[in-house]
C-alpha angles and dihedrals in degrees: 000000000000124000088243090068095053094105087069089066098047087106089077096060134038094220135276108011124212112241143151105253114234089215107045095018091225126134092241128151118260133204127205111257099179142356132195122191115226098178137041096021093199124039141142119270089221098054136359124252113259113286129020130337118201128196140178107225129187116206122196120217114234090216107046097015091226121137130238122197124219136182104226127188131190135183125217093261092049091060087076096048092038090220113130121232092224139003117196121185111233104174136052089029105242114244118226118260114257134198121225118276089246088070114091113267097241090055092047093048094055092045092050091050090050089052092052089054090047092052091049092052092248092134098168089051089050091050092051093050094045087053090049088050091055092046091054091044095055091045089052089052090057098253118164132201142106097258134031090252090058093046092052092046089050088067097049094102095050099036103035131231099286095055094042091051089050091053090049089054090058091045093053092044090057095042094051093046097047103034102031100028090234115163113210121204123265091253093049093052091045090051092056090048089054090049089056090050090051092049093051090046090060096038101043118000100053095045091048091049092050091048092050092050091047091052091048091053091048091051089051090052092048092048091049092050091048091054095046095046111094 
């Protein structure tokens, strides 16, 4: 399909879509630069043929003007809502999410494995590993309790309501996915991953940064005293 025929496919998107660009890593808007249908080859522009329709779409970042390729699938009912059933990044290959090095290794390992599942579209696997990440995190913080719910609640006084609620989101995501077979959307799983990042930022990254700055100031004071002392 040529770029000149793209207007025919505007039914599938509402316009520029907000996204985090894989090139400049900014939450800039993006517009579709090209689209190629993989299956079915022929379909109506008003509604899709029965079953699934799959496209390769290239979206151009409004900030850096670079393109990102996605494999996008729709079902017949989704042609009306314009929301795709699945969007899989093709290029650039998405790197797994990583937690800061100040976070304990066993927590980072589980989070990284969850991110690999997330990138592969194994969303229930991602949910299970993000839950495992939270379980290891609260244990590392010294939480006690029979169940993960109790361990998270055990930290409410020291962590505050916002962080505890974020950890419960990851717990419920994993429970629903593993026990009930519920598949959350890509955005919903990504949101929980970001909540875990925010929690570790408060618990580990910010304290480590403050300690490093405090030590740097102390070293500056000590060096100044050493120079001024006869």
